[in-house]
mmCIF entry with sequence, helices, sheets and N, C-alpha, C, O atoms, coordinates in Angstrom:
data_MODEL
# 
_entry.id   MODEL 
# 
_entity.id                         1 
_entity.type                       polymer 
_entity.pdbx_number_of_molecules   1 
# 
_entity_poly.entity_id                      1 
_entity_poly.type                           'polypeptide(L)' 
_entity_poly.nstd_linkage                   no 
_entity_poly.nstd_monomer                   no 
_entity_poly.pdbx_seq_one_letter_code       MKLGVNLQYLRKIHGNMTQEELAERMSVSRQTISKWETGESHS 
_entity_poly.pdbx_seq_one_letter_code_can   MKLGVNLQYLRKIHGNMTQEELAERMSVSRQTISKWETGESHS 
_entity_poly.pdbx_strand_id                 A 
# 
loop_
_entity_poly_seq.entity_id 
_entity_poly_seq.num 
_entity_poly_seq.mon_id 
_entity_poly_seq.hetero 
1 1  MET n 
1 2  LYS n 
1 3  LEU n 
1 4  GLY n 
1 5  VAL n 
1 6  ASN n 
1 7  LEU n 
1 8  GLN n 
1 9  TYR n 
1 10 LEU n 
1 11 ARG n 
1 12 LYS n 
1 13 ILE n 
1 14 HIS n 
1 15 GLY n 
1 16 ASN n 
1 17 MET n 
1 18 THR n 
1 19 GLN n 
1 20 GLU n 
1 21 GLU n 
1 22 LEU n 
1 23 ALA n 
1 24 GLU n 
1 25 ARG n 
1 26 MET n 
1 27 SER n 
1 28 VAL n 
1 29 SER n 
1 30 ARG n 
1 31 GLN n 
1 32 THR n 
1 33 ILE n 
1 34 SER n 
1 35 LYS n 
1 36 TRP n 
1 37 GLU n 
1 38 THR n 
1 39 GLY n 
1 40 GLU n 
1 41 SER n 
1 42 HIS n 
1 43 SER n 
# 
_struct_asym.id          A 
_struct_asym.entity_id   1 
# 
loop_
_struct_conf.conf_type_id 
_struct_conf.id 
_struct_conf.pdbx_PDB_helix_id 
_struct_conf.beg_label_comp_id 
_struct_conf.beg_label_asym_id 
_struct_conf.beg_label_seq_id 
_struct_conf.pdbx_beg_PDB_ins_code 
_struct_conf.end_label_comp_id 
_struct_conf.end_label_asym_id 
_struct_conf.end_label_seq_id 
_struct_conf.pdbx_end_PDB_ins_code 
_struct_conf.beg_auth_comp_id 
_struct_conf.beg_auth_asym_id 
_struct_conf.beg_auth_seq_id 
_struct_conf.end_auth_comp_id 
_struct_conf.end_auth_asym_id 
_struct_conf.end_auth_seq_id 
_struct_conf.pdbx_PDB_helix_class 
_struct_conf.details 
_struct_conf.pdbx_PDB_helix_length 
HELX_P HELX_P1 AA1 LEU A 3  ? ILE A 13 ? LEU A 3  ILE A 13 1 ? 11 
HELX_P HELX_P2 AA2 GLN A 19 ? MET A 26 ? GLN A 19 MET A 26 1 ? 8  
HELX_P HELX_P3 AA3 ARG A 30 ? THR A 38 ? ARG A 30 THR A 38 1 ? 9  
# 
_struct_conf_type.id          HELX_P 
_struct_conf_type.criteria    ? 
_struct_conf_type.reference   ? 
# 
loop_
_atom_site.group_PDB 
_atom_site.id 
_atom_site.type_symbol 
_atom_site.label_atom_id 
_atom_site.label_alt_id 
_atom_site.label_comp_id 
_atom_site.label_asym_id 
_atom_site.label_entity_id 
_atom_site.label_seq_id 
_atom_site.pdbx_PDB_ins_code 
_atom_site.Cartn_x 
_atom_site.Cartn_y 
_atom_site.Cartn_z 
_atom_site.occupancy 
_atom_site.B_iso_or_equiv 
_atom_site.pdbx_formal_charge 
_atom_site.auth_seq_id 
_atom_site.auth_comp_id 
_atom_site.auth_asym_id 
_atom_site.auth_atom_id 
_atom_site.pdbx_PDB_model_num 
ATOM 1   N N  . MET A 1 1  ? 33.578 169.591 67.274 1.00 0.00 ? 1  MET A N  1 
ATOM 2   C CA . MET A 1 1  ? 34.038 169.114 68.565 1.00 0.00 ? 1  MET A CA 1 
ATOM 3   C C  . MET A 1 1  ? 34.744 170.263 69.310 1.00 0.00 ? 1  MET A C  1 
ATOM 4   O O  . MET A 1 1  ? 35.409 171.108 68.710 1.00 0.00 ? 1  MET A O  1 
ATOM 5   N N  . LYS A 1 2  ? 34.577 170.256 70.588 1.00 0.00 ? 2  LYS A N  1 
ATOM 6   C CA . LYS A 1 2  ? 35.211 171.256 71.453 1.00 0.00 ? 2  LYS A CA 1 
ATOM 7   C C  . LYS A 1 2  ? 36.640 170.801 71.858 1.00 0.00 ? 2  LYS A C  1 
ATOM 8   O O  . LYS A 1 2  ? 37.005 169.633 71.732 1.00 0.00 ? 2  LYS A O  1 
ATOM 9   N N  . LEU A 1 3  ? 37.394 171.751 72.330 1.00 0.00 ? 3  LEU A N  1 
ATOM 10  C CA . LEU A 1 3  ? 38.774 171.485 72.736 1.00 0.00 ? 3  LEU A CA 1 
ATOM 11  C C  . LEU A 1 3  ? 38.859 170.382 73.776 1.00 0.00 ? 3  LEU A C  1 
ATOM 12  O O  . LEU A 1 3  ? 39.682 169.475 73.649 1.00 0.00 ? 3  LEU A O  1 
ATOM 13  N N  . GLY A 1 4  ? 38.037 170.445 74.784 1.00 0.00 ? 4  GLY A N  1 
ATOM 14  C CA . GLY A 1 4  ? 38.092 169.428 75.844 1.00 0.00 ? 4  GLY A CA 1 
ATOM 15  C C  . GLY A 1 4  ? 37.845 168.011 75.340 1.00 0.00 ? 4  GLY A C  1 
ATOM 16  O O  . GLY A 1 4  ? 38.538 167.073 75.735 1.00 0.00 ? 4  GLY A O  1 
ATOM 17  N N  . VAL A 1 5  ? 36.857 167.865 74.470 1.00 0.00 ? 5  VAL A N  1 
ATOM 18  C CA . VAL A 1 5  ? 36.553 166.535 73.913 1.00 0.00 ? 5  VAL A CA 1 
ATOM 19  C C  . VAL A 1 5  ? 37.724 166.075 73.068 1.00 0.00 ? 5  VAL A C  1 
ATOM 20  O O  . VAL A 1 5  ? 38.103 164.906 73.121 1.00 0.00 ? 5  VAL A O  1 
ATOM 21  N N  . ASN A 1 6  ? 38.307 166.987 72.283 1.00 0.00 ? 6  ASN A N  1 
ATOM 22  C CA . ASN A 1 6  ? 39.459 166.630 71.443 1.00 0.00 ? 6  ASN A CA 1 
ATOM 23  C C  . ASN A 1 6  ? 40.628 166.171 72.321 1.00 0.00 ? 6  ASN A C  1 
ATOM 24  O O  . ASN A 1 6  ? 41.274 165.170 72.010 1.00 0.00 ? 6  ASN A O  1 
ATOM 25  N N  . LEU A 1 7  ? 40.902 166.884 73.400 1.00 0.00 ? 7  LEU A N  1 
ATOM 26  C CA . LEU A 1 7  ? 42.023 166.497 74.262 1.00 0.00 ? 7  LEU A CA 1 
ATOM 27  C C  . LEU A 1 7  ? 41.816 165.130 74.870 1.00 0.00 ? 7  LEU A C  1 
ATOM 28  O O  . LEU A 1 7  ? 42.737 164.313 74.895 1.00 0.00 ? 7  LEU A O  1 
ATOM 29  N N  . GLN A 1 8  ? 40.620 164.871 75.360 1.00 0.00 ? 8  GLN A N  1 
ATOM 30  C CA . GLN A 1 8  ? 40.334 163.565 75.939 1.00 0.00 ? 8  GLN A CA 1 
ATOM 31  C C  . GLN A 1 8  ? 40.499 162.460 74.896 1.00 0.00 ? 8  GLN A C  1 
ATOM 32  O O  . GLN A 1 8  ? 41.079 161.412 75.181 1.00 0.00 ? 8  GLN A O  1 
ATOM 33  N N  . TYR A 1 9  ? 39.987 162.699 73.691 1.00 0.00 ? 9  TYR A N  1 
ATOM 34  C CA . TYR A 1 9  ? 40.091 161.716 72.621 1.00 0.00 ? 9  TYR A CA 1 
ATOM 35  C C  . TYR A 1 9  ? 41.551 161.466 72.263 1.00 0.00 ? 9  TYR A C  1 
ATOM 36  O O  . TYR A 1 9  ? 41.970 160.313 72.156 1.00 0.00 ? 9  TYR A O  1 
ATOM 37  N N  . LEU A 1 10 ? 42.318 162.513 72.077 1.00 0.00 ? 10 LEU A N  1 
ATOM 38  C CA . LEU A 1 10 ? 43.722 162.349 71.717 1.00 0.00 ? 10 LEU A CA 1 
ATOM 39  C C  . LEU A 1 10 ? 44.531 161.667 72.807 1.00 0.00 ? 10 LEU A C  1 
ATOM 40  O O  . LEU A 1 10 ? 45.427 160.880 72.502 1.00 0.00 ? 10 LEU A O  1 
ATOM 41  N N  . ARG A 1 11 ? 44.235 161.951 74.079 1.00 0.00 ? 11 ARG A N  1 
ATOM 42  C CA . ARG A 1 11 ? 44.920 161.274 75.166 1.00 0.00 ? 11 ARG A CA 1 
ATOM 43  C C  . ARG A 1 11 ? 44.638 159.773 75.108 1.00 0.00 ? 11 ARG A C  1 
ATOM 44  O O  . ARG A 1 11 ? 45.536 158.960 75.323 1.00 0.00 ? 11 ARG A O  1 
ATOM 45  N N  . LYS A 1 12 ? 43.384 159.408 74.817 1.00 0.00 ? 12 LYS A N  1 
ATOM 46  C CA . LYS A 1 12 ? 43.040 157.999 74.762 1.00 0.00 ? 12 LYS A CA 1 
ATOM 47  C C  . LYS A 1 12 ? 43.724 157.272 73.633 1.00 0.00 ? 12 LYS A C  1 
ATOM 48  O O  . LYS A 1 12 ? 44.223 156.165 73.839 1.00 0.00 ? 12 LYS A O  1 
ATOM 49  N N  . ILE A 1 13 ? 43.770 157.860 72.417 1.00 0.00 ? 13 ILE A N  1 
ATOM 50  C CA . ILE A 1 13 ? 44.336 157.169 71.278 1.00 0.00 ? 13 ILE A CA 1 
ATOM 51  C C  . ILE A 1 13 ? 45.869 157.114 71.361 1.00 0.00 ? 13 ILE A C  1 
ATOM 52  O O  . ILE A 1 13 ? 46.499 156.338 70.643 1.00 0.00 ? 13 ILE A O  1 
ATOM 53  N N  . HIS A 1 14 ? 46.460 157.924 72.221 1.00 0.00 ? 14 HIS A N  1 
ATOM 54  C CA . HIS A 1 14 ? 47.899 157.884 72.403 1.00 0.00 ? 14 HIS A CA 1 
ATOM 55  C C  . HIS A 1 14 ? 48.258 157.105 73.646 1.00 0.00 ? 14 HIS A C  1 
ATOM 56  O O  . HIS A 1 14 ? 49.005 157.582 74.501 1.00 0.00 ? 14 HIS A O  1 
ATOM 57  N N  . GLY A 1 15 ? 47.716 155.895 73.740 1.00 0.00 ? 15 GLY A N  1 
ATOM 58  C CA . GLY A 1 15 ? 48.086 154.967 74.820 1.00 0.00 ? 15 GLY A CA 1 
ATOM 59  C C  . GLY A 1 15 ? 47.490 155.337 76.154 1.00 0.00 ? 15 GLY A C  1 
ATOM 60  O O  . GLY A 1 15 ? 48.125 155.136 77.189 1.00 0.00 ? 15 GLY A O  1 
ATOM 61  N N  . ASN A 1 16 ? 46.284 155.872 76.158 1.00 0.00 ? 16 ASN A N  1 
ATOM 62  C CA . ASN A 1 16 ? 45.612 156.288 77.408 1.00 0.00 ? 16 ASN A CA 1 
ATOM 63  C C  . ASN A 1 16 ? 46.516 157.195 78.267 1.00 0.00 ? 16 ASN A C  1 
ATOM 64  O O  . ASN A 1 16 ? 46.689 156.977 79.466 1.00 0.00 ? 16 ASN A O  1 
ATOM 65  N N  . MET A 1 17 ? 47.072 158.197 77.621 1.00 0.00 ? 17 MET A N  1 
ATOM 66  C CA . MET A 1 17 ? 47.913 159.180 78.277 1.00 0.00 ? 17 MET A CA 1 
ATOM 67  C C  . MET A 1 17 ? 47.135 159.879 79.391 1.00 0.00 ? 17 MET A C  1 
ATOM 68  O O  . MET A 1 17 ? 45.967 160.227 79.215 1.00 0.00 ? 17 MET A O  1 
ATOM 69  N N  . THR A 1 18 ? 47.777 160.078 80.520 1.00 0.00 ? 18 THR A N  1 
ATOM 70  C CA . THR A 1 18 ? 47.112 160.748 81.651 1.00 0.00 ? 18 THR A CA 1 
ATOM 71  C C  . THR A 1 18 ? 47.174 162.261 81.441 1.00 0.00 ? 18 THR A C  1 
ATOM 72  O O  . THR A 1 18 ? 47.934 162.756 80.609 1.00 0.00 ? 18 THR A O  1 
ATOM 73  N N  . GLN A 1 19 ? 46.370 162.973 82.201 1.00 0.00 ? 19 GLN A N  1 
ATOM 74  C CA . GLN A 1 19 ? 46.413 164.431 82.163 1.00 0.00 ? 19 GLN A CA 1 
ATOM 75  C C  . GLN A 1 19 ? 47.802 164.891 82.587 1.00 0.00 ? 19 GLN A C  1 
ATOM 76  O O  . GLN A 1 19 ? 48.339 165.851 82.033 1.00 0.00 ? 19 GLN A O  1 
ATOM 77  N N  . GLU A 1 20 ? 48.380 164.212 83.562 1.00 0.00 ? 20 GLU A N  1 
ATOM 78  C CA . GLU A 1 20 ? 49.711 164.549 84.060 1.00 0.00 ? 20 GLU A CA 1 
ATOM 79  C C  . GLU A 1 20 ? 50.782 164.429 82.947 1.00 0.00 ? 20 GLU A C  1 
ATOM 80  O O  . GLU A 1 20 ? 51.632 165.304 82.778 1.00 0.00 ? 20 GLU A O  1 
ATOM 81  N N  . GLU A 1 21 ? 50.703 163.325 82.211 1.00 0.00 ? 21 GLU A N  1 
ATOM 82  C CA . GLU A 1 21 ? 51.667 163.094 81.112 1.00 0.00 ? 21 GLU A CA 1 
ATOM 83  C C  . GLU A 1 21 ? 51.526 164.184 80.028 1.00 0.00 ? 21 GLU A C  1 
ATOM 84  O O  . GLU A 1 21 ? 52.519 164.716 79.532 1.00 0.00 ? 21 GLU A O  1 
ATOM 85  N N  . LEU A 1 22 ? 50.287 164.496 79.683 1.00 0.00 ? 22 LEU A N  1 
ATOM 86  C CA . LEU A 1 22 ? 50.072 165.530 78.671 1.00 0.00 ? 22 LEU A CA 1 
ATOM 87  C C  . LEU A 1 22 ? 50.526 166.883 79.177 1.00 0.00 ? 22 LEU A C  1 
ATOM 88  O O  . LEU A 1 22 ? 51.100 167.663 78.417 1.00 0.00 ? 22 LEU A O  1 
ATOM 89  N N  . ALA A 1 23 ? 50.286 167.175 80.428 1.00 0.00 ? 23 ALA A N  1 
ATOM 90  C CA . ALA A 1 23 ? 50.720 168.427 81.020 1.00 0.00 ? 23 ALA A CA 1 
ATOM 91  C C  . ALA A 1 23 ? 52.238 168.570 80.966 1.00 0.00 ? 23 ALA A C  1 
ATOM 92  O O  . ALA A 1 23 ? 52.762 169.637 80.648 1.00 0.00 ? 23 ALA A O  1 
ATOM 93  N N  . GLU A 1 24 ? 52.922 167.499 81.276 1.00 0.00 ? 24 GLU A N  1 
ATOM 94  C CA . GLU A 1 24 ? 54.407 167.534 81.212 1.00 0.00 ? 24 GLU A CA 1 
ATOM 95  C C  . GLU A 1 24 ? 54.887 167.824 79.789 1.00 0.00 ? 24 GLU A C  1 
ATOM 96  O O  . GLU A 1 24 ? 55.800 168.623 79.582 1.00 0.00 ? 24 GLU A O  1 
ATOM 97  N N  . ARG A 1 25 ? 54.270 167.175 78.830 1.00 0.00 ? 25 ARG A N  1 
ATOM 98  C CA . ARG A 1 25 ? 54.673 167.375 77.415 1.00 0.00 ? 25 ARG A CA 1 
ATOM 99  C C  . ARG A 1 25 ? 54.377 168.785 76.948 1.00 0.00 ? 25 ARG A C  1 
ATOM 100 O O  . ARG A 1 25 ? 55.097 169.317 76.103 1.00 0.00 ? 25 ARG A O  1 
ATOM 101 N N  . MET A 1 26 ? 53.339 169.396 77.478 1.00 0.00 ? 26 MET A N  1 
ATOM 102 C CA . MET A 1 26 ? 52.949 170.725 77.040 1.00 0.00 ? 26 MET A CA 1 
ATOM 103 C C  . MET A 1 26 ? 53.499 171.838 77.951 1.00 0.00 ? 26 MET A C  1 
ATOM 104 O O  . MET A 1 26 ? 53.261 173.021 77.704 1.00 0.00 ? 26 MET A O  1 
ATOM 105 N N  . SER A 1 27 ? 54.226 171.453 78.991 1.00 0.00 ? 27 SER A N  1 
ATOM 106 C CA . SER A 1 27 ? 54.786 172.416 79.941 1.00 0.00 ? 27 SER A CA 1 
ATOM 107 C C  . SER A 1 27 ? 53.727 173.286 80.598 1.00 0.00 ? 27 SER A C  1 
ATOM 108 O O  . SER A 1 27 ? 53.882 174.498 80.745 1.00 0.00 ? 27 SER A O  1 
ATOM 109 N N  . VAL A 1 28 ? 52.645 172.620 80.988 1.00 0.00 ? 28 VAL A N  1 
ATOM 110 C CA . VAL A 1 28 ? 51.572 173.300 81.767 1.00 0.00 ? 28 VAL A CA 1 
ATOM 111 C C  . VAL A 1 28 ? 51.249 172.397 82.943 1.00 0.00 ? 28 VAL A C  1 
ATOM 112 O O  . VAL A 1 28 ? 51.756 171.279 83.033 1.00 0.00 ? 28 VAL A O  1 
ATOM 113 N N  . SER A 1 29 ? 50.404 172.881 83.846 1.00 0.00 ? 29 SER A N  1 
ATOM 114 C CA . SER A 1 29 ? 50.044 172.096 84.996 1.00 0.00 ? 29 SER A CA 1 
ATOM 115 C C  . SER A 1 29 ? 48.925 171.107 84.641 1.00 0.00 ? 29 SER A C  1 
ATOM 116 O O  . SER A 1 29 ? 48.208 171.290 83.657 1.00 0.00 ? 29 SER A O  1 
ATOM 117 N N  . ARG A 1 30 ? 48.790 170.055 85.462 1.00 0.00 ? 30 ARG A N  1 
ATOM 118 C CA . ARG A 1 30 ? 47.716 169.094 85.265 1.00 0.00 ? 30 ARG A CA 1 
ATOM 119 C C  . ARG A 1 30 ? 46.365 169.772 85.443 1.00 0.00 ? 30 ARG A C  1 
ATOM 120 O O  . ARG A 1 30 ? 45.381 169.407 84.799 1.00 0.00 ? 30 ARG A O  1 
ATOM 121 N N  . GLN A 1 31 ? 46.334 170.752 86.316 1.00 0.00 ? 31 GLN A N  1 
ATOM 122 C CA . GLN A 1 31 ? 45.086 171.471 86.558 1.00 0.00 ? 31 GLN A CA 1 
ATOM 123 C C  . GLN A 1 31 ? 44.671 172.255 85.298 1.00 0.00 ? 31 GLN A C  1 
ATOM 124 O O  . GLN A 1 31 ? 43.479 172.396 85.026 1.00 0.00 ? 31 GLN A O  1 
ATOM 125 N N  . THR A 1 32 ? 45.634 172.757 84.544 1.00 0.00 ? 32 THR A N  1 
ATOM 126 C CA . THR A 1 32 ? 45.318 173.467 83.307 1.00 0.00 ? 32 THR A CA 1 
ATOM 127 C C  . THR A 1 32 ? 44.678 172.500 82.305 1.00 0.00 ? 32 THR A C  1 
ATOM 128 O O  . THR A 1 32 ? 43.681 172.837 81.667 1.00 0.00 ? 32 THR A O  1 
ATOM 129 N N  . ILE A 1 33 ? 45.244 171.311 82.169 1.00 0.00 ? 33 ILE A N  1 
ATOM 130 C CA . ILE A 1 33 ? 44.661 170.312 81.262 1.00 0.00 ? 33 ILE A CA 1 
ATOM 131 C C  . ILE A 1 33 ? 43.239 169.994 81.708 1.00 0.00 ? 33 ILE A C  1 
ATOM 132 O O  . ILE A 1 33 ? 42.334 169.923 80.877 1.00 0.00 ? 33 ILE A O  1 
ATOM 133 N N  . SER A 1 34 ? 43.031 169.802 83.005 1.00 0.00 ? 34 SER A N  1 
ATOM 134 C CA . SER A 1 34 ? 41.704 169.492 83.518 1.00 0.00 ? 34 SER A CA 1 
ATOM 135 C C  . SER A 1 34 ? 40.729 170.627 83.191 1.00 0.00 ? 34 SER A C  1 
ATOM 136 O O  . SER A 1 34 ? 39.603 170.369 82.765 1.00 0.00 ? 34 SER A O  1 
ATOM 137 N N  . LYS A 1 35 ? 41.146 171.862 83.386 1.00 0.00 ? 35 LYS A N  1 
ATOM 138 C CA . LYS A 1 35 ? 40.284 173.008 83.065 1.00 0.00 ? 35 LYS A CA 1 
ATOM 139 C C  . LYS A 1 35 ? 39.951 173.072 81.595 1.00 0.00 ? 35 LYS A C  1 
ATOM 140 O O  . LYS A 1 35 ? 38.814 173.364 81.225 1.00 0.00 ? 35 LYS A O  1 
ATOM 141 N N  . TRP A 1 36 ? 40.937 172.799 80.744 1.00 0.00 ? 36 TRP A N  1 
ATOM 142 C CA . TRP A 1 36 ? 40.676 172.793 79.303 1.00 0.00 ? 36 TRP A CA 1 
ATOM 143 C C  . TRP A 1 36 ? 39.668 171.706 78.948 1.00 0.00 ? 36 TRP A C  1 
ATOM 144 O O  . TRP A 1 36 ? 38.768 171.928 78.138 1.00 0.00 ? 36 TRP A O  1 
ATOM 145 N N  . GLU A 1 37 ? 39.821 170.534 79.552 1.00 0.00 ? 37 GLU A N  1 
ATOM 146 C CA . GLU A 1 37 ? 38.937 169.416 79.236 1.00 0.00 ? 37 GLU A CA 1 
ATOM 147 C C  . GLU A 1 37 ? 37.510 169.653 79.745 1.00 0.00 ? 37 GLU A C  1 
ATOM 148 O O  . GLU A 1 37 ? 36.548 169.201 79.123 1.00 0.00 ? 37 GLU A O  1 
ATOM 149 N N  . THR A 1 38 ? 37.374 170.346 80.849 1.00 0.00 ? 38 THR A N  1 
ATOM 150 C CA . THR A 1 38 ? 36.041 170.586 81.408 1.00 0.00 ? 38 THR A CA 1 
ATOM 151 C C  . THR A 1 38 ? 35.427 171.894 80.912 1.00 0.00 ? 38 THR A C  1 
ATOM 152 O O  . THR A 1 38 ? 34.268 172.184 81.209 1.00 0.00 ? 38 THR A O  1 
ATOM 153 N N  . GLY A 1 39 ? 36.197 172.689 80.154 1.00 0.00 ? 39 GLY A N  1 
ATOM 154 C CA . GLY A 1 39 ? 35.693 173.943 79.627 1.00 0.00 ? 39 GLY A CA 1 
ATOM 155 C C  . GLY A 1 39 ? 35.680 175.069 80.635 1.00 0.00 ? 39 GLY A C  1 
ATOM 156 O O  . GLY A 1 39 ? 35.006 176.079 80.432 1.00 0.00 ? 39 GLY A O  1 
ATOM 157 N N  . GLU A 1 40 ? 36.421 174.908 81.725 1.00 0.00 ? 40 GLU A N  1 
ATOM 158 C CA . GLU A 1 40 ? 36.475 175.977 82.751 1.00 0.00 ? 40 GLU A CA 1 
ATOM 159 C C  . GLU A 1 40 ? 37.371 177.119 82.405 1.00 0.00 ? 40 GLU A C  1 
ATOM 160 O O  . GLU A 1 40 ? 37.273 178.193 82.998 1.00 0.00 ? 40 GLU A O  1 
ATOM 161 N N  . SER A 1 41 ? 38.260 176.908 81.439 1.00 0.00 ? 41 SER A N  1 
ATOM 162 C CA . SER A 1 41 ? 39.221 177.953 81.057 1.00 0.00 ? 41 SER A CA 1 
ATOM 163 C C  . SER A 1 41 ? 38.715 178.676 79.836 1.00 0.00 ? 41 SER A C  1 
ATOM 164 O O  . SER A 1 41 ? 38.170 178.056 78.923 1.00 0.00 ? 41 SER A O  1 
ATOM 165 N N  . HIS A 1 42 ? 38.891 179.990 79.810 1.00 0.00 ? 42 HIS A N  1 
ATOM 166 C CA . HIS A 1 42 ? 38.481 180.826 78.685 1.00 0.00 ? 42 HIS A CA 1 
ATOM 167 C C  . HIS A 1 42 ? 39.664 181.146 77.797 1.00 0.00 ? 42 HIS A C  1 
ATOM 168 O O  . HIS A 1 42 ? 39.512 181.880 76.821 1.00 0.00 ? 42 HIS A O  1 
ATOM 169 N N  . SER A 1 43 ? 40.850 180.613 78.106 1.00 0.00 ? 43 SER A N  1 
ATOM 170 C CA . SER A 1 43 ? 42.061 180.912 77.319 1.00 0.00 ? 43 SER A CA 1 
ATOM 171 C C  . SER A 1 43 ? 42.166 180.036 76.117 1.00 0.00 ? 43 SER A C  1 
ATOM 172 O O  . SER A 1 43 ? 43.120 180.154 75.348 1.00 0.00 ? 43 SER A O  1 
# 
């Protein structure tokens, strides 16, 4: 499984956490989470 698929899965099993909620917990922007989930980021 790729990072993006894992992030989406983990957000769902943790009470349908939003990208915004995950971003806050990780101290990154919501856009960063979105890029990770779509594979747009190479980091």
